[in-house]
FIKOLZA-1660 file (N, C-alpha, C; in steps of 0.1 Angstrom, whole numbers, plus 5000, padded with zeros to 4 digits):
% residues 231
   i   px   py   pz ch aa at
   1 1679 4311 8980  A  M  N
   1 1693 4305 8978  A  M CA
   1 1692 4290 8976  A  M  C
   2 1683 4283 8983  A  K  N
   2 1682 4269 8980  A  K CA
   2 1679 4266 8966  A  K  C
   3 1670 4274 8962  A  K  N
   3 1664 4271 8947  A  K CA
   3 1677 4272 8938  A  K  C
   4 1684 4282 8940  A  I  N
   4 1697 4284 8932  A  I CA
   4 1706 4271 8931  A  I  C
   5 1708 4267 8944  A  I  N
   5 1716 4255 8946  A  I CA
   5 1711 4242 8939  A  I  C
   6 1697 4240 8941  A  I  N
   6 1690 4229 8935  A  I CA
   6 1691 4230 8919  A  I  C
   7 1689 4243 8914  A  L  N
   7 1689 4244 8899  A  L CA
   7 1705 4242 8895  A  L  C
   8 1715 4247 8901  A  S  N
   8 1728 4244 8897  A  S CA
   8 1731 4230 8898  A  S  C
   9 1727 4222 8908  A  T  N
   9 1728 4207 8909  A  T CA
   9 1722 4201 8897  A  T  C
  10 1711 4204 8893  A  I  N
  10 1703 4198 8882  A  I CA
  10 1712 4200 8868  A  I  C
  11 1715 4213 8866  A  L  N
  11 1723 4216 8855  A  L CA
  11 1737 4209 8854  A  L  C
  12 1742 4208 8866  A  L  N
  12 1756 4201 8866  A  L CA
  12 1753 4186 8864  A  L  C
  13 1742 4181 8868  A  S  N
  13 1740 4166 8866  A  S CA
  13 1737 4164 8851  A  S  C
  14 1729 4174 8845  A  L  N
  14 1726 4172 8830  A  L CA
  14 1739 4171 8823  A  L  C
  15 1747 4181 8826  A  L  N
  15 1760 4183 8818  A  L CA
  15 1769 4172 8819  A  L  C
  16 1769 4166 8832  A  L  N
  16 1778 4154 8833  A  L CA
  16 1772 4143 8827  A  L  C
  17 1759 4141 8827  A  S  N
  17 1754 4131 8820  A  S CA
  17 1756 4131 8806  A  S  C
  18 1753 4143 8799  A  E  N
  18 1756 4145 8785  A  E CA
  18 1771 4142 8781  A  E  C
  19 1781 4147 8789  A  N  N
  19 1795 4144 8787  A  N CA
  19 1798 4130 8787  A  N  C
  20 1793 4121 8797  A  A  N
  20 1794 4108 8798  A  A CA
  20 1789 4101 8786  A  A  C
  21 1776 4104 8781  A  L  N
  21 1772 4100 8768  A  L CA
  21 1781 4102 8757  A  L  C
  22 1785 4114 8756  A  A  N
  22 1794 4118 8745  A  A CA
  22 1806 4108 8745  A  A  C
  23 1813 4106 8756  A  Q  N
  23 1823 4098 8757  A  Q CA
  23 1820 4083 8753  A  Q  C
  24 1808 4079 8754  A  K  N
  24 1804 4065 8751  A  K CA
  24 1808 4063 8738  A  K  C
  25 1804 4072 8728  A  Y  N
  25 1808 4069 8713  A  Y CA
  25 1820 4075 8710  A  Y  C
  26 1826 4085 8715  A  R  N
  26 1838 4092 8711  A  R CA
  26 1850 4084 8707  A  R  C
  27 1855 4086 8697  A  K  N
  27 1867 4078 8693  A  K CA
  27 1864 4063 8692  A  K  C
  28 1853 4060 8692  A  K  N
  28 1850 4045 8689  A  K CA
  28 1847 4042 8674  A  K  C
  29 1853 4030 8669  A  E  N
  29 1850 4027 8656  A  E CA
  29 1835 4022 8653  A  E  C
  30 1829 4028 8643  A  V  N
  30 1815 4024 8641  A  V CA
  30 1813 4021 8626  A  V  C
  31 1805 4012 8624  A  S  N
  31 1803 4006 8611  A  S CA
  31 1789 4007 8606  A  S  C
  32 1786 4011 8594  A  V  N
  32 1772 4010 8589  A  V CA
  32 1769 3996 8585  A  V  C
  33 1757 3991 8588  A  I  N
  33 1752 3978 8584  A  I CA
  33 1740 3979 8575  A  I  C
  34 1734 3990 8575  A  S  N
  34 1722 3992 8567  A  S CA
  34 1719 4008 8565  A  S  C
  35 1716 4012 8553  A  F  N
  35 1712 4025 8551  A  F CA
  35 1701 4026 8539  A  F  C
  36 1689 4028 8543  A  K  N
  36 1677 4026 8534  A  K CA
  36 1669 4040 8534  A  K  C
  37 1664 4042 8522  A  L  N
  37 1656 4053 8520  A  L CA
  37 1642 4048 8515  A  L  C
  38 1631 4053 8521  A  S  N
  38 1618 4049 8517  A  S CA
  38 1610 4063 8514  A  S  C
  39 1604 4063 8503  A  I  N
  39 1595 4074 8497  A  I CA
  39 1582 4070 8497  A  I  C
  40 1571 4077 8503  A  N  N
  40 1558 4075 8503  A  N CA
  40 1554 4073 8489  A  N  C
  41 1544 4064 8487  A  N  N
  41 1540 4061 8473  A  N CA
  41 1533 4073 8466  A  N  C
  42 1525 4080 8474  A  D  N
  42 1520 4092 8467  A  D CA
  42 1530 4103 8463  A  D  C
  43 1541 4103 8470  A  Y  N
  43 1551 4113 8468  A  Y CA
  43 1562 4107 8458  A  Y  C
  44 1562 4095 8455  A  R  N
  44 1572 4088 8447  A  R CA
  44 1570 4094 8432  A  R  C
  45 1558 4095 8428  A  G  N
  45 1555 4100 8413  A  G CA
  45 1560 4115 8414  A  G  C
  46 1556 4122 8422  A  K  N
  46 1560 4136 8424  A  K CA
  46 1575 4140 8422  A  K  C
  47 1582 4131 8430  A  I  N
  47 1597 4133 8431  A  I CA
  47 1602 4126 8418  A  I  C
  48 1599 4115 8413  A  D  N
  48 1605 4108 8401  A  D CA
  48 1602 4116 8389  A  D  C
  49 1594 4126 8389  A  A  N
  49 1590 4134 8377  A  A CA
  49 1602 4144 8373  A  A  C
  50 1611 4145 8384  A  F  N
  50 1623 4154 8381  A  F CA
  50 1635 4146 8382  A  F  C
  51 1635 4135 8379  A  S  N
  51 1646 4124 8378  A  S CA
  51 1655 4129 8368  A  S  C
  52 1652 4136 8357  A  S  N
  52 1662 4139 8346  A  S CA
  52 1672 4149 8351  A  S  C
  53 1670 4156 8364  A  Y  N
  53 1678 4166 8368  A  Y CA
  53 1689 4159 8378  A  Y  C
  54 1688 4146 8380  A  F  N
  54 1697 4138 8388  A  F CA
  54 1707 4130 8380  A  F  C
  55 1719 4130 8385  A  N  N
  55 1729 4124 8378  A  N CA
  55 1728 4109 8377  A  N  C
  56 1731 4103 8366  A  E  N
  56 1731 4088 8365  A  E CA
  56 1741 4081 8375  A  E  C
  57 1735 4072 8381  A  P  N
  57 1744 4064 8392  A  P CA
  57 1754 4055 8385  A  P  C
  58 1765 4051 8394  A  K  N
  58 1775 4043 8387  A  K CA
  58 1768 4029 8384  A  K  C
  59 1761 4024 8393  A  N  N
  59 1753 4011 8392  A  N CA
  59 1741 4013 8385  A  N  C
  60 1739 4007 8373  A  K  N
  60 1727 4010 8365  A  K CA
  60 1715 4005 8372  A  K  C
  61 1716 3995 8381  A  N  N
  61 1704 3990 8388  A  N CA
  61 1699 4000 8399  A  N  C
  62 1706 4009 8402  A  A  N
  62 1703 4019 8412  A  A CA
  62 1693 4030 8407  A  A  C
  63 1684 4034 8415  A  N  N
  63 1674 4045 8411  A  N CA
  63 1682 4057 8411  A  N  C
  64 1682 4065 8400  A  R  N
  64 1690 4078 8401  A  R CA
  64 1686 4089 8411  A  R  C
  65 1674 4089 8414  A  V  N
  65 1669 4098 8423  A  V CA
  65 1672 4094 8438  A  V  C
  66 1669 4081 8440  A  D  N
  66 1674 4076 8453  A  D CA
  66 1688 4077 8457  A  D  C
  67 1696 4074 8446  A  N  N
  67 1711 4074 8448  A  N CA
  67 1714 4086 8453  A  N  C
  68 1712 4098 8447  A  L  N
  68 1716 4111 8451  A  L CA
  68 1711 4116 8464  A  L  C
  69 1699 4113 8466  A  I  N
  69 1693 4116 8480  A  I CA
  69 1700 4107 8491  A  I  C
  70 1703 4095 8489  A  I  N
  70 1709 4088 8498  A  I CA
  70 1723 4091 8502  A  I  C
  71 1732 4096 8491  A  Y  N
  71 1745 4100 8494  A  Y CA
  71 1745 4114 8500  A  Y  C
  72 1736 4122 8497  A  T  N
  72 1735 4136 8503  A  T CA
  72 1732 4132 8518  A  T  C
  73 1723 4125 8519  A  A  N
  73 1719 4122 8534  A  A CA
  73 1729 4117 8542  A  A  C
  74 1736 4108 8536  A  W  N
  74 1747 4101 8543  A  W CA
  74 1758 4112 8546  A  W  C
  75 1761 4120 8535  A  D  N
  75 1771 4130 8539  A  D CA
  75 1768 4139 8551  A  D  C
  76 1754 4144 8552  A  L  N
  76 1751 4151 8563  A  L CA
  76 1751 4145 8575  A  L  C
  77 1746 4133 8576  A  I  N
  77 1745 4125 8588  A  I CA
  77 1759 4120 8594  A  I  C
  78 1767 4116 8585  A  S  N
  78 1779 4110 8590  A  S CA
  78 1790 4122 8593  A  S  C
  79 1788 4134 8587  A  E  N
  79 1796 4146 8592  A  E CA
  79 1793 4149 8607  A  E  C
  80 1780 4149 8609  A  K  N
  80 1775 4152 8623  A  K CA
  80 1780 4141 8634  A  K  C
  81 1778 4128 8628  A  L  N
  81 1782 4117 8638  A  L CA
  81 1797 4119 8641  A  L  C
  82 1804 4123 8632  A  R  N
  82 1820 4125 8634  A  R CA
  82 1822 4136 8642  A  R  C
  83 1816 4148 8638  A  N  N
  83 1821 4161 8644  A  N CA
  83 1814 4164 8656  A  N  C
  84 1802 4159 8659  A  E  N
  84 1794 4163 8671  A  E CA
  84 1793 4152 8680  A  E  C
  85 1793 4139 8676  A  I  N
  85 1794 4128 8685  A  I CA
  85 1807 4124 8687  A  I  C
  86 1817 4124 8678  A  G  N
  86 1829 4119 8678  A  G CA
  86 1832 4106 8674  A  G  C
  87 1823 4099 8667  A  M  N
  87 1823 4085 8663  A  M CA
  87 1835 4086 8651  A  M  C
  88 1842 4073 8650  A  I  N
  88 1851 4071 8640  A  I CA
  88 1844 4062 8631  A  I  C
  89 1837 4068 8620  A  I  N
  89 1829 4061 8610  A  I CA
  89 1838 4055 8600  A  I  C
  90 1839 4042 8599  A  L  N
  90 1847 4033 8590  A  L CA
  90 1841 4035 8576  A  L  C
  91 1850 4033 8566  A  P  N
  91 1847 4034 8552  A  P CA
  91 1835 4024 8550  A  P  C
  92 1826 4026 8541  A  L  N
  92 1816 4018 8538  A  L CA
  92 1820 4002 8534  A  L  C
  93 1831 4002 8526  A  D  N
  93 1836 3990 8522  A  D CA
  93 1848 3984 8532  A  D  C
  94 1848 3989 8542  A  A  N
  94 1858 3985 8553  A  A CA
  94 1860 3971 8554  A  A  C
  95 1850 3963 8555  A  Y  N
  95 1850 3948 8556  A  Y CA
  95 1850 3941 8544  A  Y  C
  96 1851 3947 8532  A  G  N
  96 1853 3941 8520  A  G CA
  96 1842 3930 8517  A  G  C
  97 1845 3918 8512  A  N  N
  97 1836 3908 8508  A  N CA
  97 1829 3900 8521  A  N  C
  98 1836 3905 8534  A  K  N
  98 1828 3898 8546  A  K CA
  98 1814 3903 8547  A  K  C
  99 1812 3915 8542  A  F  N
  99 1797 3920 8542  A  F CA
  99 1792 3919 8528  A  F  C
 100 1778 3920 8529  A  S  N
 100 1771 3920 8514  A  S CA
 100 1767 3935 8513  A  S  C
 101 1764 3940 8501  A  Y  N
 101 1761 3955 8500  A  Y CA
 101 1749 3955 8490  A  Y  C
 102 1743 3968 8491  A  D  N
 102 1731 3970 8482  A  D CA
 102 1736 3977 8469  A  D  C
 103 1727 3980 8461  A  V  N
 103 1730 3985 8448  A  V CA
 103 1735 3999 8449  A  V  C
 104 1735 4006 8460  A  Y  N
 104 1740 4019 8462  A  Y CA
 104 1753 4019 8468  A  Y  C
 105 1758 4006 8472  A  G  N
 105 1773 4005 8477  A  G CA
 105 1772 4007 8492  A  G  C
 106 1760 4005 8499  A  F  N
 106 1761 4004 8513  A  F CA
 106 1760 3992 8518  A  F  C
 107 1767 3988 8529  A  P  N
 107 1766 3975 8536  A  P CA
 107 1751 3973 8538  A  P  C
 108 1748 3959 8536  A  D  N
 108 1734 3956 8539  A  D CA
 108 1734 3941 8544  A  D  C
 109 1736 3941 8558  A  V  N
 109 1738 3929 8567  A  V CA
 109 1731 3930 8579  A  V  C
 110 1728 3920 8583  A  G  N
 110 1720 3918 8597  A  G CA
 110 1730 3920 8608  A  G  C
 111 1725 3924 8619  A  I  N
 111 1735 3925 8631  A  I CA
 111 1742 3913 8635  A  I  C
 112 1736 3902 8634  A  N  N
 112 1742 3888 8637  A  N CA
 112 1755 3887 8628  A  N  C
 113 1752 3889 8615  A  K  N
 113 1764 3886 8606  A  K CA
 113 1775 3898 8609  A  K  C
 114 1771 3909 8612  A  A  N
 114 1780 3920 8615  A  A CA
 114 1790 3917 8627  A  A  C
 115 1783 3912 8638  A  L  N
 115 1790 3908 8650  A  L CA
 115 1800 3896 8646  A  L  C
 116 1795 3887 8638  A  N  N
 116 1803 3876 8635  A  N CA
 116 1815 3879 8625  A  N  C
 117 1814 3889 8616  A  K  N
 117 1823 3893 8606  A  K CA
 117 1833 3904 8609  A  K  C
 118 1825 3913 8617  A  G  N
 118 1831 3927 8620  A  G CA
 118 1840 3927 8632  A  G  C
 119 1847 3937 8634  A  Q  N
 119 1854 3940 8646  A  Q CA
 119 1852 3954 8652  A  Q  C
 120 1841 3961 8648  A  S  N
 120 1839 3975 8653  A  S CA
 120 1832 3974 8666  A  S  C
 121 1833 3986 8673  A  K  N
 121 1827 3988 8687  A  K CA
 121 1813 3989 8686  A  K  C
 122 1809 3997 8675  A  Y  N
 122 1795 3998 8673  A  Y CA
 122 1791 3997 8658  A  Y  C
 123 1778 3994 8657  A  Y  N
 123 1772 3992 8644  A  Y CA
 123 1760 4002 8644  A  Y  C
 124 1756 4007 8631  A  I  N
 124 1745 4015 8630  A  I CA
 124 1737 4012 8617  A  I  C
 125 1723 4013 8620  A  K  N
 125 1715 4009 8609  A  K CA
 125 1706 4021 8608  A  K  C
 126 1704 4028 8596  A  I  N
 126 1698 4041 8593  A  I CA
 126 1686 4038 8585  A  I  C
 127 1675 4043 8587  A  D  N
 127 1663 4042 8578  A  D CA
 127 1657 4058 8576  A  D  C
 128 1657 4061 8564  A  I  N
 128 1652 4077 8560  A  I CA
 128 1639 4075 8555  A  I  C
 129 1629 4082 8558  A  E  N
 129 1615 4081 8553  A  E CA
 129 1611 4095 8548  A  E  C
 130 1608 4096 8535  A  I  N
 130 1601 4109 8530  A  I CA
 130 1587 4108 8526  A  I  C
 131 1579 4115 8533  A  G  N
 131 1565 4114 8532  A  G CA
 131 1557 4127 8537  A  G  C
 132 1543 4125 8536  A  P  N
 132 1535 4135 8540  A  P CA
 132 1535 4138 8555  A  P  C
 133 1533 4150 8559  A  E  N
 133 1533 4153 8573  A  E CA
 133 1520 4145 8580  A  E  C
 134 1509 4146 8573  A  V  N
 134 1497 4140 8579  A  V CA
 134 1491 4129 8568  A  V  C
 135 1486 4135 8559  A  S  N
 135 1480 4131 8547  A  S CA
 135 1486 4133 8533  A  S  C
 136 1486 4125 8524  A  A  N
 136 1492 4128 8511  A  A CA
 136 1485 4137 8503  A  A  C
 137 1470 4139 8506  A  K  N
 137 1462 4147 8497  A  K CA
 137 1455 4158 8504  A  K  C
 138 1455 4157 8517  A  Y  N
 138 1447 4166 8525  A  Y CA
 138 1454 4172 8535  A  Y  C
 139 1453 4185 8539  A  I  N
 139 1459 4191 8551  A  I CA
 139 1451 4201 8559  A  I  C
 140 1453 4202 8572  A  T  N
 140 1446 4212 8579  A  T CA
 140 1452 4224 8579  A  T  C
 141 1445 4235 8575  A  K  N
 141 1450 4249 8573  A  K CA
 141 1443 4258 8583  A  K  C
 142 1451 4264 8591  A  S  N
 142 1447 4274 8601  A  S CA
 142 1445 4289 8593  A  S  C
 143 1433 4294 8595  A  Q  N
 143 1431 4307 8590  A  Q CA
 143 1428 4317 8602  A  Q  C
 144 1434 4329 8601  A  P  N
 144 1432 4339 8611  A  P CA
 144 1418 4340 8616  A  P  C
 145 1415 4342 8628  A  D  N
 145 1402 4343 8633  A  D CA
 145 1390 4334 8628  A  D  C
 146 1394 4321 8625  A  S  N
 146 1385 4313 8619  A  S CA
 146 1389 4297 8624  A  S  C
 147 1380 4289 8623  A  A  N
 147 1383 4275 8626  A  A CA
 147 1392 4268 8615  A  A  C
 148 1400 4258 8619  A  N  N
 148 1408 4251 8610  A  N CA
 148 1401 4245 8599  A  N  C
 149 1405 4243 8587  A  Q  N
 149 1399 4240 8575  A  Q CA
 149 1408 4229 8570  A  Q  C
 150 1399 4218 8565  A  I  N
 150 1406 4205 8558  A  I CA
 150 1406 4210 8542  A  I  C
 151 1417 4212 8537  A  I  N
 151 1418 4215 8523  A  I CA
 151 1425 4203 8515  A  I  C
 152 1420 4202 8502  A  Q  N
 152 1426 4192 8493  A  Q CA
 152 1440 4199 8486  A  Q  C
 153 1449 4192 8486  A  L  N
 153 1460 4197 8480  A  L CA
 153 1459 4195 8465  A  L  C
 154 1466 4204 8457  A  K  N
 154 1467 4203 8441  A  K CA
 154 1477 4192 8439  A  K  C
 155 1478 4187 8426  A  D  N
 155 1486 4177 8423  A  D CA
 155 1501 4181 8424  A  D  C
 156 1504 4194 8422  A  D  N
 156 1519 4197 8426  A  D CA
 156 1522 4203 8438  A  D  C
 157 1511 4202 8448  A  E  N
 157 1514 4206 8462  A  E CA
 157 1516 4193 8471  A  E  C
 158 1524 4197 8481  A  F  N
 158 1526 4188 8491  A  F CA
 158 1532 4195 8503  A  F  C
 159 1532 4187 8515  A  K  N
 159 1538 4192 8527  A  K CA
 159 1546 4182 8532  A  K  C
 160 1559 4180 8529  A  P  N
 160 1567 4170 8531  A  P CA
 160 1573 4168 8546  A  P  C
 161 1576 4156 8549  A  K  N
 161 1582 4154 8562  A  K CA
 161 1593 4144 8560  A  K  C
 162 1604 4145 8567  A  V  N
 162 1617 4138 8566  A  V CA
 162 1620 4131 8580  A  V  C
 163 1620 4120 8580  A  T  N
 163 1623 4112 8593  A  T CA
 163 1636 4103 8591  A  T  C
 164 1645 4104 8601  A  V  N
 164 1657 4096 8601  A  V CA
 164 1657 4089 8614  A  V  C
 165 1657 4075 8612  A  N  N
 165 1656 4066 8623  A  N CA
 165 1671 4060 8624  A  N  C
 166 1677 4059 8636  A  M  N
 166 1691 4052 8635  A  M CA
 166 1691 4043 8649  A  M  C
 167 1694 4031 8645  A  T  N
 167 1695 4020 8656  A  T CA
 167 1710 4018 8657  A  T  C
 168 1714 4019 8672  A  I  N
 168 1728 4017 8674  A  I CA
 168 1730 4003 8681  A  I  C
 169 1739 3995 8677  A  Y  N
 169 1743 3983 8683  A  Y CA
 169 1756 3984 8687  A  Y  C
 170 1759 3976 8699  A  S  N
 170 1773 3974 8704  A  S CA
 170 1778 3961 8699  A  S  C
 171 1792 3960 8702  A  D  N
 171 1797 3946 8698  A  D CA
 171 1794 3935 8708  A  D  C
 172 1785 3939 8719  A  K  N
 172 1782 3931 8730  A  K CA
 172 1770 3921 8726  A  K  C
 173 1761 3925 8715  A  G  N
 173 1750 3916 8713  A  G CA
 173 1740 3923 8703  A  G  C
 174 1730 3915 8700  A  I  N
 174 1721 3919 8690  A  I CA
 174 1710 3929 8695  A  I  C
 175 1708 3933 8709  A  I  N
 175 1699 3941 8714  A  I CA
 175 1704 3957 8711  A  I  C
 176 1696 3965 8706  A  P  N
 176 1702 3977 8704  A  P CA
 176 1704 3985 8718  A  P  C
 177 1715 3993 8717  A  V  N
 177 1718 4001 8727  A  V CA
 177 1712 4015 8727  A  V  C
 178 1707 4019 8715  A  A  N
 178 1699 4031 8714  A  A CA
 178 1690 4032 8702  A  A  C
 179 1680 4037 8702  A  N  N
 179 1671 4039 8690  A  N CA
 179 1669 4056 8690  A  N  C
 180 1674 4060 8679  A  C  N
 180 1674 4076 8679  A  C CA
 180 1665 4080 8666  A  C  C
 181 1660 4092 8667  A  I  N
 181 1651 4097 8657  A  I CA
 181 1654 4112 8655  A  I  C
 182 1653 4116 8641  A  G  N
 182 1653 4130 8639  A  G CA
 182 1643 4133 8629  A  G  C
 183 1635 4143 8631  A  E  N
 183 1623 4146 8621  A  E CA
 183 1624 4161 8616  A  E  C
 184 1619 4164 8605  A  A  N
 184 1619 4178 8600  A  A CA
 184 1607 4179 8590  A  A  C
 185 1598 4189 8595  A  N  N
 185 1585 4191 8587  A  N CA
 185 1587 4204 8578  A  N  C
 186 1582 4204 8565  A  A  N
 186 1580 4216 8558  A  A CA
 186 1572 4226 8566  A  A  C
 187 1575 4238 8567  A  E  N
 187 1567 4248 8575  A  E CA
 187 1554 4251 8567  A  E  C
 188 1553 4250 8555  A  R  N
 188 1540 4254 8548  A  R CA
 188 1539 4244 8536  A  R  C
 189 1527 4245 8531  A  V  N
 189 1525 4236 8518  A  V CA
 189 1535 4242 8507  A  V  C
 190 1541 4232 8499  A  L  N
 190 1550 4236 8489  A  L CA
 190 1545 4232 8475  A  L  C
 191 1549 4239 8466  A  T  N
 191 1546 4236 8451  A  T CA
 191 1559 4230 8447  A  T  C
 192 1558 4217 8443  A  I  N
 192 1570 4209 8440  A  I CA
 192 1576 4214 8426  A  I  C
 193 1588 4217 8426  A  D  N
 193 1594 4220 8413  A  D CA
 193 1610 4217 8414  A  D  C
 194 1617 4221 8405  A  K  N
 194 1631 4218 8404  A  K CA
 194 1638 4224 8417  A  K  C
 195 1634 4236 8421  A  S  N
 195 1640 4241 8432  A  S CA
 195 1640 4234 8444  A  S  C
 196 1631 4226 8446  A  F  N
 196 1629 4218 8459  A  F CA
 196 1641 4209 8461  A  F  C
 197 1648 4205 8450  A  F  N
 197 1660 4196 8451  A  F CA
 197 1673 4205 8451  A  F  C
 198 1674 4218 8451  A  D  N
 198 1685 4225 8453  A  D CA
 198 1693 4220 8465  A  D  C
 199 1706 4220 8464  A  G  N
 199 1716 4214 8474  A  G CA
 199 1718 4199 8473  A  G  C
 200 1709 4193 8464  A  I  N
 200 1712 4178 8460  A  I CA
 200 1716 4177 8446  A  I  C
 201 1708 4184 8436  A  I  N
 201 1711 4183 8422  A  I CA
 201 1722 4194 8419  A  I  C
 202 1724 4203 8427  A  N  N
 202 1734 4214 8426  A  N CA
 202 1740 4218 8438  A  N  C
 203 1747 4229 8439  A  S  N
 203 1754 4232 8451  A  S CA
 203 1747 4244 8457  A  S  C
 204 1735 4247 8454  A  D  N
 204 1727 4258 8461  A  D CA
 204 1722 4252 8474  A  D  C
 205 1728 4256 8486  A  E  N
 205 1723 4252 8497  A  E CA
 205 1718 4263 8506  A  E  C
 206 1710 4273 8500  A  N  N
 206 1703 4284 8506  A  N CA
 206 1695 4278 8516  A  N  C
 207 1698 4282 8529  A  T  N
 207 1691 4278 8541  A  T CA
 207 1678 4285 8542  A  T  C
 208 1675 4296 8534  A  D  N
 208 1662 4303 8536  A  D CA
 208 1652 4296 8528  A  D  C
 209 1655 4287 8519  A  K  N
 209 1645 4279 8511  A  K CA
 209 1641 4267 8517  A  K  C
 210 1628 4264 8514  A  S  N
 210 1622 4250 8518  A  S CA
 210 1625 4240 8509  A  S  C
 211 1637 4233 8510  A  T  N
 211 1641 4223 8501  A  T CA
 211 1643 4210 8508  A  T  C
 212 1646 4199 8500  A  L  N
 212 1647 4185 8506  A  L CA
 212 1661 4185 8513  A  L  C
 213 1669 4192 8508  A  F  N
 213 1683 4193 8513  A  F CA
 213 1682 4199 8528  A  F  C
 214 1675 4210 8529  A  N  N
 214 1673 4216 8542  A  N CA
 214 1665 4208 8551  A  N  C
 215 1656 4199 8548  A  L  N
 215 1648 4191 8556  A  L CA
 215 1658 4179 8561  A  L  C
 216 1665 4174 8552  A  L  N
 216 1675 4164 8556  A  L CA
 216 1684 4169 8566  A  L  C
 217 1689 4182 8564  A  K  N
 217 1699 4188 8573  A  K CA
 217 1693 4189 8585  A  K  C
 218 1680 4195 8587  A  E  N
 218 1673 4196 8600  A  E CA
 218 1671 4183 8607  A  E  C
 219 1667 4173 8599  A  A  N
 219 1664 4160 8606  A  A CA
 219 1677 4154 8611  A  A  C
 220 1688 4157 8604  A  S  N
 220 1701 4152 8609  A  S CA
 220 1705 4159 8622  A  S  C
 221 1702 4171 8623  A  R  N
 221 1707 4179 8635  A  R CA
 221 1697 4174 8647  A  R  C
 222 1685 4171 8645  A  K  N
 222 1676 4166 8655  A  K CA
 222 1681 4151 8659  A  K  C
 223 1686 4143 8649  A  L  N
 223 1691 4130 8652  A  L CA
 223 1701 4130 8662  A  L  C
 224 1711 4141 8661  A  I  N
 224 1722 4142 8670  A  I CA
 224 1715 4144 8685  A  I  C
 225 1706 4153 8685  A  I  N
 225 1701 4156 8698  A  I CA
 225 1694 4144 8704  A  I  C
 226 1688 4135 8696  A  S  N
 226 1682 4123 8700  A  S CA
 226 1694 4113 8705  A  S  C
 227 1704 4114 8699  A  V  N
 227 1715 4106 8702  A  V CA
 227 1720 4109 8717  A  V  C
 228 1721 4121 8720  A  Y  N
 228 1724 4127 8733  A  Y CA
 228 1715 4124 8743  A  Y  C
 229 1702 4124 8740  A  S  N
 229 1690 4122 8750  A  S CA
 229 1689 4107 8752  A  S  C
 230 1694 4097 8745  A  N  N
 230 1693 4084 8747  A  N CA
 230 1703 4081 8757  A  N  C
 231 1699 4075 8769  A  K  N
 231 1707 4072 8782  A  K CA
 231 1710 4056 8781  A  K  C
% end
């Protein structure tokens, strides 16, 4: 009986803690101050080889591949921040010429300037990384009833990992109130081809496929879990 009471108390405490954290950001105005994409050097060539399938960006100085990946990632992340955390995400150009912007149209300001020029309750800085799970050229492969083997990947093979880092600042100062992270790994070695970009270059969002879209989606889901786990 005592064990049941203790377990119930722990579960209630966790629930109250999660609810309190949710209320921390719920219905609070939040502004983006930076949204960056970094692609591993060894993967850059593999991905850019399919650039012809990506739409031309409005800004001629923007990379057409990065542009579409960035906006796809932003759509996934911002939707979850709104719907699952309850943040009120302000439009990217909410502060007009008070903020500076990068070639993709995202605010690109430091937290000091944001605090000086903005009026939001919270500010977020997001960095997305696309790269190999461990090594760009080699991978540890487990074989049934045998020891792990280190194998070299072919030129068109890779095992990507997507990492989303989000730093949250409040209007009280330059020290972050939370550092959140969401990661997603491809479950197997992939042969990169046009279909890897389904959901980004087209509307095919088949969740059964190992695609960059689904990796971004999974990393975004885990990012939200990380937001809740940050006290």
